[in-house]
Every structure is written in C-alpha cells, then in structure tokens.
N, C-alpha and C positions, 0 to 999 in steps of 0.2 A: 130268177124265179119272180113271177109277178106277185104283187101284194095279195091278190085274190087267192092264187094257188097256195101261197104260204099260209094264209088264214085257214084254208080248208084242211091242209095237212095238220096244222096245229090243233084245229078243232077235233080232228079224228083221234089224235093221240091223247088229247086232254080229256076226252070222254072216258078213256081207260083210267087216267089219273084221278078223275073225280071220284071214282068208285073207291079209291084207296085213301082218301083224306076226308075228314069230316067238314072241313071248311075250305074255302078257296083262298088263294094268296090275296093278301090285302091290296086293294087297288086305290087306296087313298093317296092324295098328293104327297103325303109325308114319305111314302115308300116309293114314289115314282122318281127314278134317277134322272128323268128327262127334265125335271123341274130345276136342275142346277144344284149348286152347293156340293154336298158330300157325294162321294163315289161309293156305291154299294158293292160289297164283296160277300158272296155266299160260299160257305165251305162245308165239308162233311166231318168237321172236327169239333163236335160240341164238347168234347172232353177238355178242350183248352179254354181256360178262363181268361178274363180280360188282362190279367197280370202275367200271362204266359209269354214265352219267347216268341211263339207264333204270332200272337196278336201284336207284340212289340214290332215284329218285322213288318207286318201289314201297315202299321202306323208310320214306320220309318220310310217305307216305300211311298206312302201317301205324301209325306213331307217332302221327299225328293222330287215328287211330281208336282208339288205345289198345291195339293188338295187335301181335304180331310177324308179319311176312310171310315166308313161305318160297316162293321163286319157282323154277320150272323152265322152261327154254326148250327147245322141241322143234322139229324140222323140221315144216313145215306139214302134210304128209301123215301123218306119224307122230302129230302132235297130234290130228288128226281121229279116227284109229283109237283112240288112247288115251282120248280124251274119250268116245267111244261105249261102250267097254268099261268105263270107270270108272262111267259112268251105269248100266249094266246091273248092275254089282257093288255099287252104292250107295256108292261112295267118290269122288264127283266133287270137283274142287277147288272152293273157294269162289268164285273169280273165274276165268273162262275167256276168253281173248282169241284169237279165231279169224278166219281169212279170211272175208270176208263171204258168199261162196256157201255156206259150210258151215253158216251159221246155219239155213237152211231144213231141212237134213238133221237137225240136232240138235233143232230144234223139232218136226219131224214125229215124231221118236222119243220125244218127251216128256221130253227131257233138260234143257230150259231153262225158267226162269221168265219170265214176261212183265214188261214195265216197269210194267204196272198192278199185278201181284202184288207186285213188289219196290219200288214207289214211286220208280222212277228218273224224273227229269224230263228229257224229251227235247224240250221245246218250243223250245229254241234251235237245235236241229240242222236243217240244211238238209234239206228234205223229200225231195229226189231221192236223197240219200245214205242217209237213214233207210230208204228203201224197200227197200234190199237186206237189211234185217234184219226185214222184216215178212212175215207170212203169215196169210191169212184174217182180216185186220183187226187182228191183234195184233202188237206190237213186242217183239222178243226180245233187245234189247241196245242199246248206244250206240256209234255209230261213233267210232273214235279218230282217224280221218284217212282221206284218200283219195289214190290216185294214178290217173292216167288217161293217155290218149294224145293227142299233138299231132304236128304236122309240124316237125321240125328242118330248117333249110335252110342251105346253104352260100352265104354272102353273096357271095363272090368269083365263084362260077359264075353266080349270078343276075345280078350286075352285068354280067359279060361278055356274057351273053345278052340284056341289055336288059330284064330282068324286075324289076318292082317288087313285092316280096312282099306289099305292102299291097293289091295288086290281085287277089291270088289268094284269092277268096272264094266260089267255087262250082266244080263239076266242070269246066265249060267253060274257065274261066280257068286252072285248074290244068293241064288237058291242053294248053292253049295254051302255058303256061310250059314244060312238058316238051318240047314240040315245038321251042321256041326253043333250049332247052339242047342237045337232040340235034343241032340244026343247027350248033352250035358244036363238035361232036365230043365232047361229054361225055354222061354218063348221067343219066337222069331221076330215078327214085325207087326206093327199096328198102324192103321191108317183110317181115314174116313171115307166110307162108301155110302153115306146116308142119301136118301132119295131127294136131294135138293142140289142147288148149284155147288155146294161144298163137295158133294160126291163127284160131280163132273170135274170140278177143279182138281181134285186129287187123282182122278183117273187119267186126266189128259197127259201127264208126262209119260205114262206107260203106253197110252194110245198113240201119241205122237212119236214116242221112242221106238215104236214098232215100225214106223214109216207110214202109218195110216193118216188119212185126211178126213176132215169133218164133213166133206161132201160125199163120202162113201163109208158109212158107218159099218157096213157088213163086209168090208174087204178082208182078205186072208190075214193081212197085217193086224187089222183091228181085232179079229177073232183071236189071234195069238196073244194079244194084250189081255183080253178078258179071260182067256184060258189060264194065263199066268196067275191072275188073282184067284180064280176058282180053284186051281190046283193047290195054291197055298192054303186055302181053307180046308180042302180035302185032306191034305197032308199034315195038317196041324201046325203049319208055320205061321198062320195068321188066325186070330180068334173070330168066332162067329159074330162077336159084338161089333165088328167093323160095319156090318149092315146098317146099324143104327148110330154108329159113332159120328159125332161132329168132330171138327178139328180140335175142339177143346177137350172133349172126352177122350179122344185118341191120345192127346198129350198127357192126360191124367193117367192113362194106362202105362205109358212110357215112364212116367215119373215114379211109378211103383218100384222100378229097378228090375222088373221081371222080363222086360223085352230088350232084345238086342238092337232093334232099329225102330224108328218111327218116322213116317213121312209127315213133315210139317214145315212151317214157314218162318221167315225172319221175325215175325211178330212174337215168336216164342223165345227169342234170344235172352230177354230179361229173366224169364222163368227158367231157362236152361242154367243160368248162373246160380240158381237156388237149389238145383238137384243135389241129392245126397250121394251122387256118384260122379265120376269123371265122364265127360261126354266129348264127342267130336262130331263133325259133319262131313259128308261127302255128297257130291252131286248125285241125283237120281240117274242111274245108268240107262242108256238106251239098249235095245235088244242086242245089237252087234258091238256095243262098246262106245265109250265116250259119254259126255253129258246128254241126257235127253232134253228136248225142248219142254220146259215147264211153262204153265200159263203165268202171265204177269198180272199182279194186282197193283194198285196204286192209282193216283188221280192225274187228271189233266187240268191245266189252267186254261180256260177258254174265255172268249169275249162274245157275249150274246148279241144278237141283233138289237139295235136301238132305233127308235124313231129319230132321235137327234144324233145324226152321224158325226157331228162335231165332237162328240165325247170319245170317239174311238182313239184319238191321238193320245189322250191322257191314259185311257185304259191300257193302251199298248205299253206305255211307260211303266205302269203298275205291274203288268205281267212280266215284262223284261226284268224289272227289279227282283220280283219274286223268284225268277228262274235263272238269275245270274249265278256264276260259279260259286262265289263266296256264300251267297245266301242259300243255295242248294245244299251246300255242305252242312250248314247249321240246321236247315229244315229237315233234311233226310236223316240226320243223326237223331233229331227229336222224334221223328216218325218211325225210326228203325227201318228206313228205306235204303235201297241202293240208288245212287244218283243216276240220272239218265245221260250223263256226260262222261266219257271215258276218263278225262283228266281228273274229274272229281272222284270217280270210282277208285282211281289209283290212290288218291289222297286218303280216302276212307280205309282202304286196305292197308295202307302204311300206318295209319293211326291205330287200327285195330286189326291185327293179322287174322283174327277169327272170321273177318268179313271176306277173306279171299275166296272161300268156297261160294259164298253168296254172290259175289261179283261175277264169278265164273258161271253160276247158274242163271243169273239175270242176263248175261251176254248170250246165253243159248236159248233164252225164253222166247215165247211167242204171245202176241195178243190174242185173246179169245175171239174177238170180232175181226181179226186180221183175215188175210186172203179174200178181202172184199165180201166177207159174210155179213157184216153189219147187223141189221136187226133180224137176220135169219138165225143168228146164233142162239137166242133163247129157246127157240123151237128145237133146234138140234140138240142143245144141252139137255132139255127135258127128256127127249127120246133116249139120249145116251145114259143118263142116270137111271132111267126106268129099266134099260137093258142090264145095267150093272146089278141092280137090285134083283132082277129076275134070275139072272145067272147065279149070283152068290147064294140066293135062297134055295136054289135047286129046282126052281119052277121051269126053267128052260135051259137048254145047252147054250154055251156062248154063241154058237152060230145061229141058233133059233132066235135068241134074244136080240142079236144085232140085226138080223134080217127084219124082224118086226120093227126095230128102231128105225131102220132106214126107210121102211114104208111109212111109218108115222111121221118122220121128219119131212117127208116130201108132200104129205097131205094136210098137216096142221095149218 
C-alpha cells in the first residue's frame, strides 16, 4: 500500500472516530514513539492499576527486550478511536492490544503490520481464534486469549425436574428440559436479546448452530434459529424481559434461583461462585447435536505501522513475550480467558476442571469477523439484532424479520 492510499484510508475512518471523541490523540513529541526511548503499549484494561500482575508482566517483557515500557489502559471504545487517530497522525503506540472485531477495521485502514511483516510466529495459535485477526489471507496480530458463551444451569432445579444436564445436547432435548422445568412451576432459560451487539453476540450460537451463515441471514436454517427463540417466549420457557436484557441483567435473573438455564460467558465465573445454589455449565447445543459455534470475545496483540521501521524488532520481542505459553497462562487466568494455545488450554483445565466446558466451547467458537467478513460484520450484526428484536416483540414473523434483515445488510 502506498503512503498516499494509506493516508486516505486512515482519513476516511478517522472522520468517524472524531465524532466519537471530544479531543484528538495527543501528537506531542512526548507521546511519539518514533522519538526513541520508551516503547508505548496501549491496552483495553483500564481496571488494572500500575501495581497489578498485568502491568508487572508488561514491565518484565520490556526488561527482557532491553527497553522501558510505558503503558496506558483505555476503555474499549475510546481505545479504538484513539488508535485510528494516532495512526492518521503518525504517532501510533508500538504495541496495541484491541478487541478482536476491531482488528479488521484497523487493518482496512492500513494501521497495522501483518505477522509476515513483523515476523511474529502464530503457528501454535488455534486456527479458529486466529481467524478473528485475519483479512484477505493476512494475519494482523496474535490472540491473547478468548472468552465465549455457554449455558449455566441450576443443579437443584434440574434435579427437581428430573433432567440430567448430560442429556441436553441438541435443541430438542433442551426444549424438553425447559418443558419439564416449567411443569414444576419454575422458569426455563434467560438470555440477552437486547438491540445491540450483545444481542447479536448471544444469538450467534443458535444462528451458527442451525448451520446458517452471516452472508445469508434469511436462510431456512437462520429462520429455524429465530423460531426457536420466539417459540420459547410464546411457550413461557423464556421471559419477555430478554428483549431488553443485557448480559448483566440476564445474569441477575439467573442469580435469583428461579431459572434453570442462562446463556452467559466466562466473565461470570467469579459471580457464579457466589450463587446461593449449585451450578454447572454445558456447551450451547447445536440444532442437530454437539457444541454450537459460539462467537469469540477477547483481544489481539498487534504491532501498528511505524514511521521508524527499526522499532519493529523490539516490538516483536514484546509481543512474543506477552504471548508466550507461561505468560499466557498467567494473563488468561487474570482475565478469565481461555488461552489461544492448545497446550495452555490443557494446563488451565487441569488446574481448574470447571474450565473444561469453556475450553470445549472456545475450541468450537468462531470469530465474528471471520469468513473474510471484516468490516462488513457491524452492518450484518445490526441487521441481525434488529430482526431478533422484531420477531421477539411480535412485530414480524421470523421469516419476515430475517428477510428484511438480509435486505438491510446488503444495502447499508
């Protein structure tokens, strides 16, 4: 890509970013990594203070590379905007850690180097997780870990209803379990179907589990997935509140002890240990059986484009250090992530058997921007969550809602 075309691409995406922030990324020489000295690392973990294990790891990796690391933690949305603006201004950090769907946006803008450019070894990474950071056959970073979705269940309610969770392995057996729970006067399942990315994120395991593809939102398989959800509401297996539920409020419903199942993620594991009842987890089942592909959350460690290409060698050392097997185990434990490397996943599951289900779910998972969707995904996702809202509210049938979604996705 020529310098001129890259600047044009960056200018185009930065116009959008400017509307979302009140001030531009600082362009003073103190923040310009090309001036030498410290290496800058930006991450989406503002919750970690300077005395945290995460920051200690960053500093250790800097010491190993013979440099000083200066780290700044940003809110995820703020980080995306700042990364785009910094790229446009030519003062990107040396290492950038971003939510995996953002990779395609930054790559299309010409803001990131590829792993071929910077000689990062990604051969040990799980292919399905690596896919979220790939576009047009090129890889733009290294996954630091992944979270995803599964079904939490209330052991007491399932026992009382005569349901063995091990037998819940497809849509038919799950709906049968919900029916048995309802017959005992309890509630079936709660999830998040809010009209945002959270809603799409929670619908995707059922969408993909039907065999549907994001390039064809109105396929018979897709309609079957949305029909499953709408039927659950009609039959009283899921509450009407799912239409407005976030993943947090959905979890709060499950925590009351009135629901047999809840769709939620690894990030609720700490809260699960505080529940007043015994719980377990199973993979979200696909329509015909087996684990459904759930979407992956988690971040990629990337190396932004620099004016001074001589800095890449040290940046590569920093990224390699952060994503080495031993450091991944520590970091992913801190972040409640499943590691992107099979050998480390096994160590996690051995150390904590409750993670076995999550390792299985992550191995079956898919990147939302995979299948070379890249920056097309946000448009598709908005159309999808709009369809889900419309069908669950009774405004349209699943077929009508998804037909409209497919039309909207191809014209946005």
